[in-house]
N, C-alpha and C positions, 0 to 999 in steps of 0.2 A: 732808616733802618734802626731798629732797637737792638741793644746788646743783650737784653734779657727778654725772652719770649715765653709764651704759655708752654707748659709741659717741660720746661728746663729744670734740671736739678740744681738748686742753689744752696749755699751755706751762709748762715748769718755771721757777719763779721763785727757787728756792734749791737749793743743793747742787751736786754735781759736774757735773750735766747741765743747768745753768742756761742758759736760752735755747733749749733743744731742744723740739720739738713732737712730739706723738704722740696716738694715739687710745686712749681708755680701754677696756681689754679686760674688766676686772672691778672691781666695787666691793665691798670687803669690809666686814664688820660692825664691825671694829675701827678704822675711819677710814682705812684704807689703800686704795690703788688699784694695779692692774696696768696699766701704760701700755706700748704697743708701742714697742720700741726705746729705752726709758728705763730707767735703773738696771740695766744688764746686769751680771750676775755670772757667773763661771766655776764650773762644777760638774763635778767628777770623777765619771764614771759607770762602773760596772763592766760588763763585757760579760755578756750573758745570752743564750746561743744559743737557749734555749727560747722566749723572748719576741721574739727577733729583734733584740735591742739590740746594737749593735756595741761600744759603750763608748768611752771617751776623755774629752777635755775638751770640754764643750759650753757654749755661751753661752745664757743665758735671762734673762728679766725677773724682777726681784725687786720686791716691793711697795714703794711710795713713799708717804709720808705725804701726805694730801690737802691739808694746809696748805701744802705746798711746790709746789703747782701752782695755776694759775688758768685759767679758761676762755678760749680764744682767740677774739677778736672779729675775724672776717674783714673786717668793714667798716672798722675802724681799723687792723688788722694788728698789734694788740698784745694783751697779756693784759688781762683786764677782770674787775672784780668783778661778782658776780651777786646780785640781790635776788629776793625772792619776794613777789608781790602777788596780790590777788584779781582775777581777770579774768572775762570773760563765761562761759567754760567751767570755772569753778573757779579753782584757783591756777595761776599761770604764772610762769616764770622770765624775768627781764629783765636786760639789761646796764645797769649803773648809770651809765656815761658817756653812752650814747646814749639811754637810756630806751626801747629797743626790745626786743620779746620775743626770747628765744633761739631758740625752736622756730618 
């Protein structure tokens, strides 16, 4: 079971985007995440009239290491560590500071 999943709200704890929040768009197998609005990079794209691509310089999200983000706890308003324990319906994720379930 992963501690960070798709559609979780996370906050960046290290790197150039430190302190910014975003939603996880994709969790990759290599331990990286795509987060909306985080780790934006510029990509030069060639025009392709057949595909309807205009071309130019576009901004898009690049993967960020999962160790550089933490789950955002809306109750405390801060980043929080996540644990996994056995619950009534199998395993569940919980915030370590408040001991309350994530979902």
